[in-house]
C-alpha positions as CSV (number, residue, x, y, z in Angstrom):
1,X,32.8,117.4,62.7
2,X,29.2,118.3,61.7
3,X,30.3,120.4,58.7
4,X,33.3,122.2,57.3
5,X,32.1,125.7,56.3
6,X,30.9,128.4,58.7
7,X,29.5,131.8,57.8
8,X,30.3,134.5,60.4
9,X,27.2,136.4,61.4
10,X,26.7,139.4,63.6
11,X,27.2,137.4,66.8
12,X,30.7,136.3,65.6
13,X,31.9,139.7,64.3
14,X,34.8,141.1,66.1
15,X,35.3,137.8,68.0
16,X,38.5,135.9,67.5
17,X,38.9,133.0,65.1
18,X,39.4,130.6,68.0
19,X,36.3,131.8,69.8
20,X,34.2,131.4,66.7
21,X,35.5,127.9,66.1
22,X,34.8,127.0,69.7
23,X,31.2,128.1,69.3
24,X,30.8,126.3,65.9
25,X,32.3,123.1,67.3
26,X,30.5,122.4,70.5
27,X,32.3,119.7,72.6
28,X,35.7,120.6,71.3
29,X,38.2,121.9,73.9
30,X,40.2,125.1,73.4
31,X,43.3,123.0,72.9
32,X,41.7,121.1,70.0
33,X,40.5,124.3,68.4
34,X,44.0,125.9,68.7
35,X,45.5,122.7,67.2
36,X,43.2,123.0,64.1
37,X,44.5,126.5,63.5
38,X,48.2,125.8,64.1
39,X,48.1,122.7,62.0
40,X,47.1,124.7,58.9
41,X,43.6,123.4,58.7
42,X,41.6,126.6,58.8
43,X,40.9,129.0,55.9
44,X,39.3,132.5,56.3
45,X,37.7,133.7,53.1
46,X,39.9,131.2,51.2
47,X,43.2,132.3,52.9
48,X,45.1,130.1,55.3
49,X,45.0,131.5,58.8
50,X,47.2,130.2,61.6
51,X,46.4,133.0,64.0
52,X,43.7,131.9,66.4
53,X,43.6,135.5,67.8
54,X,42.6,137.1,64.5
55,X,39.3,139.0,64.9
56,X,36.8,138.1,62.2
57,X,34.3,140.4,60.4
58,X,30.7,139.6,59.7
59,X,30.2,137.9,56.4
60,X,33.6,136.2,56.4
61,X,33.6,132.4,55.7
62,X,35.6,130.0,57.8
63,X,36.4,126.6,56.2
64,X,37.9,123.6,58.0
65,X,40.1,121.4,55.9
66,X,40.2,117.6,56.3
67,X,44.0,117.6,56.1
68,X,46.7,120.3,56.7
69,X,47.0,122.7,53.8
70,X,50.2,122.4,51.7
71,X,53.0,124.7,52.4
72,X,52.7,128.0,50.6
73,X,55.1,129.1,47.9
74,X,58.5,130.3,49.1
75,X,60.4,133.4,48.1
76,X,62.7,131.2,45.9
77,X,59.6,129.8,44.0
78,X,59.0,133.2,42.4
79,X,60.6,133.3,39.0
80,X,61.8,136.7,37.8
81,X,61.4,137.0,34.0
82,X,62.7,140.5,33.6
83,X,64.0,143.3,35.8
84,X,65.4,146.8,35.3
85,X,65.2,150.1,37.2
86,X,61.6,150.7,36.2
87,X,59.8,147.4,36.1
88,X,60.0,143.8,37.3
89,X,58.1,141.0,35.5
90,X,57.5,137.8,37.4
91,X,55.8,134.4,37.1
92,X,53.4,134.3,40.0
93,X,52.9,130.8,41.5
94,X,49.4,129.8,42.6
95,X,48.7,130.0,46.3
96,X,50.1,133.5,47.0
97,X,48.1,136.7,47.2
98,X,49.3,139.4,44.7
99,X,49.2,142.3,47.2
100,X,48.1,142.8,50.8
101,X,44.5,143.7,51.3
102,X,44.2,147.5,51.9
103,X,42.7,147.1,55.4
104,X,45.5,144.9,56.5
105,X,48.2,147.6,56.0
106,X,47.3,149.2,59.3
107,X,47.2,145.9,61.2
108,X,50.1,144.8,63.4
109,X,52.2,142.0,61.8
110,X,50.8,139.3,64.0
111,X,47.2,140.1,62.9
112,X,48.0,140.0,59.1
113,X,47.8,136.9,57.1
114,X,50.9,135.0,58.1
115,X,52.0,134.3,54.5
116,X,53.8,137.2,52.7
117,X,52.2,138.6,49.6
118,X,53.9,138.5,46.2
119,X,54.9,142.2,46.3
120,X,56.4,141.7,49.8
121,X,58.3,138.6,48.6
122,X,59.7,140.7,45.7
123,X,60.6,143.6,48.0
124,X,62.7,141.3,50.1
125,X,64.3,139.4,47.2
126,X,65.3,142.4,45.0
127,X,66.4,144.9,47.6
128,X,67.1,148.5,46.5
129,X,69.6,149.2,43.8
130,X,73.1,150.2,45.0
131,X,72.1,149.3,48.5
132,X,75.0,149.2,51.0
133,X,76.0,145.8,52.2
134,X,74.1,144.6,55.3
135,X,76.1,144.4,58.5
136,X,75.1,143.1,61.9
137,X,74.2,146.7,62.9
138,X,72.0,147.4,59.9
139,X,68.7,146.0,58.9
140,X,68.3,144.7,55.3
141,X,66.8,147.3,53.0
142,X,63.9,146.3,50.8
143,X,63.0,147.4,47.2
144,X,60.0,149.5,46.5
145,X,57.5,147.4,44.5
146,X,54.3,149.1,43.2
147,X,51.5,146.9,42.0
148,X,49.6,148.0,38.9
149,X,47.3,144.9,38.4
150,X,46.4,141.7,40.3
151,X,45.9,138.0,39.8
152,X,43.6,136.0,42.0
153,X,45.4,134.0,44.8
154,X,44.9,130.6,43.1
155,X,45.8,132.0,39.6
156,X,49.3,131.6,38.3
157,X,51.1,133.4,35.6
158,X,52.8,136.6,34.4
159,X,52.6,139.8,36.4
160,X,54.4,143.2,36.1
161,X,55.2,145.5,39.0
162,X,56.5,149.1,38.8
163,X,59.6,150.2,40.7
164,X,59.0,153.9,40.8
165,X,56.1,156.4,40.7
166,X,56.3,157.4,37.0
167,X,56.4,153.8,36.0
168,X,53.4,153.0,38.2
169,X,51.4,155.8,36.6
170,X,52.4,154.8,33.0
171,X,51.7,151.1,33.5
172,X,48.5,151.9,35.4
173,X,47.2,154.0,32.5
174,X,47.9,151.2,30.1
175,X,45.8,148.7,32.2
176,X,43.0,151.3,32.6
177,X,43.0,151.9,28.8
178,X,43.1,148.2,28.1
179,X,46.1,148.7,25.8
180,X,48.0,145.8,27.3
181,X,47.9,142.3,25.8
182,X,46.7,139.6,28.1
183,X,46.3,135.9,27.3
184,X,45.1,133.2,29.7
185,X,44.8,129.5,29.6
186,X,41.9,127.9,31.4
187,X,40.2,124.5,31.7
188,X,36.4,124.8,31.7
189,X,33.4,122.5,31.9
190,X,31.7,121.3,28.7
191,X,32.5,121.8,25.0
192,X,33.5,125.4,24.7
193,X,33.2,126.9,21.2
194,X,35.1,130.0,19.8
195,X,33.2,133.1,20.9
196,X,33.5,136.7,21.9
197,X,31.7,137.1,25.2
198,X,30.5,140.6,25.9
199,X,28.5,141.8,28.9
200,X,28.3,144.4,31.6
201,X,29.6,143.3,35.0
202,X,28.3,144.5,38.4
203,X,29.6,144.0,41.9
204,X,26.5,142.2,43.2
205,X,24.3,140.2,40.9
206,X,21.9,139.5,43.8
207,X,23.7,136.8,45.7
208,X,26.7,138.9,46.9
209,X,28.8,137.8,43.9
210,X,30.0,139.8,40.8
211,X,28.1,139.0,37.7
212,X,26.5,140.1,34.5
213,X,23.5,142.4,34.3
214,X,20.9,143.3,31.6
215,X,20.0,146.6,33.3
216,X,20.8,149.5,31.0
217,X,23.5,151.8,32.2
218,X,24.6,149.5,35.0
219,X,28.0,147.8,35.4
220,X,31.2,148.0,33.5
221,X,31.7,146.8,29.9
222,X,33.7,143.5,29.6
223,X,34.9,141.6,26.6
224,X,36.6,138.2,26.4
225,X,37.6,136.4,23.3
226,X,37.6,132.7,23.8
227,X,39.2,130.0,21.6
228,X,39.3,126.2,22.3
229,X,42.7,124.6,22.4
230,X,42.0,121.0,23.3
231,X,38.7,119.3,23.7
232,X,38.0,116.4,26.1
233,X,34.9,114.3,26.7
234,X,33.4,116.8,29.2
235,X,35.9,119.6,29.5
236,X,37.9,122.0,27.3
237,X,41.2,123.8,27.5
238,X,40.6,127.3,26.2
239,X,42.7,130.4,25.4
240,X,41.1,133.6,26.6
241,X,42.2,137.0,25.3
242,X,41.1,140.0,27.4
243,X,39.9,143.0,25.6
244,X,39.0,144.5,29.0
245,X,40.3,143.5,32.4
246,X,37.5,143.4,34.9
247,X,37.7,141.6,38.2
248,X,37.1,137.9,37.8
249,X,36.1,138.6,34.1
250,X,37.0,135.2,32.6
251,X,35.6,133.2,35.5
252,X,32.2,135.1,35.3
253,X,32.0,135.1,31.5
254,X,32.5,131.4,31.1
255,X,30.4,130.4,34.1
256,X,27.5,132.4,33.0
257,X,27.6,130.7,29.6
258,X,27.5,127.3,31.2
259,X,31.3,126.6,31.3
260,X,32.6,127.3,34.8
261,X,36.3,126.9,35.3
262,X,37.6,123.7,36.9
263,X,38.5,124.2,40.5
264,X,36.4,127.4,40.8
265,X,34.4,127.3,44.0
266,X,32.7,130.7,43.6
267,X,31.5,131.2,40.0
268,X,29.4,128.1,39.0
269,X,26.0,129.7,38.3
270,X,24.8,130.3,34.7
271,X,22.8,133.3,33.7
272,X,19.7,131.1,33.9
273,X,20.4,130.3,37.5
274,X,21.7,126.7,37.1
275,X,24.5,125.7,39.5
276,X,27.0,123.4,37.7
277,X,28.9,121.1,40.1
278,X,32.6,120.7,39.8
279,X,33.7,117.1,39.3
280,X,37.0,117.8,37.7
281,X,39.2,117.2,40.8
282,X,41.4,120.1,39.8
283,X,44.2,120.8,42.2
284,X,43.2,124.5,42.3
285,X,41.6,127.1,40.1
286,X,42.6,126.0,36.5
287,X,43.5,129.5,35.3
288,X,46.9,130.7,34.2
289,X,48.0,134.1,32.9
290,X,50.1,132.8,30.0
291,X,51.1,136.0,28.3
292,X,51.4,139.7,29.1
293,X,52.5,142.4,26.8
294,X,52.9,146.1,27.6
295,X,54.9,149.2,26.6
296,X,57.9,149.9,28.7
297,X,57.2,153.1,30.7
298,X,60.6,154.6,30.0
299,X,61.6,153.4,26.5
300,X,58.2,152.9,24.9
301,X,59.3,149.5,23.6
302,X,56.6,146.8,23.5
303,X,57.6,143.9,25.7
304,X,55.9,140.5,25.7
305,X,56.4,137.7,28.2
306,X,55.1,134.1,27.9
307,X,54.9,131.3,30.4
308,X,53.7,127.7,29.9
309,X,51.1,125.9,32.1
310,X,52.7,125.1,35.5
311,X,53.4,121.6,36.5
312,X,50.4,121.1,38.7
313,X,47.9,121.8,35.9
314,X,50.0,120.0,33.3
315,X,50.0,116.9,35.5
316,X,46.2,117.1,36.1
317,X,45.0,118.0,32.6
318,X,45.1,114.5,31.1
319,X,42.5,113.5,33.8
320,X,39.8,115.7,32.2
321,X,41.1,116.0,28.5
322,X,42.2,112.4,28.0
């Protein structure tokens, strides 16, 4: 194949994935294109897509994988840390999207990403409280799970979901007020020193990506407290405490200081414009939400939940830290 990444332009918009692949891969038969899709070798905007009939939007990125993608996490891979009638706290595995993208809610099931999202997994697994037992004449009932924050698809770690509207509002207000406690572990390029990184983040820094700005009055205030945990020859394991919780905050802050995260395919540009290549061979984005603390929406009790680095990162870390 001539290349493995294709940007969908105006001519490909509203065309199916299979039709776009056929145009991008001249000389390949329809059967070959369909086989690539069905064999889990096609990503759309970073998400595995096994539906050749999915219609694409302009600006989406299609990537061909050299080998079939690994199987996604299963419902039994999601570890529940705490559950009551108001909240459920889980350890999110890497490789699953936190919640369904808003525009997908109105799509028919076959046009959605084939893999369930974390909130959908939880709805199936928990079921409503005091639900009648399923019979062959009834469909299984699902729990109502209300997201109040997100983790990136390739980020693992602690998440909390609300189970009713009052809890959703109460938890949402804590995240908006930045009164929750959030600690992350990340592996980053270079020798990272202790620092408090403060900037204003905007949606588009000029290349279509989020980033920092020096324009007065622009963007949202973002603060990350960084502390090195283990130093390697060319990489550092760091602890990041969020004072604010902006989208991709840790990834942007460290990359713009010259320390992009291992496995990050998006944020590798410094504020000076230098692109730092990733030679870490990380199995995925090396970012883990290690601790989450919040006030219980009903009792007011402060709850704190910790999870260690997952096995995939623990196994890989010695390669970059020694």
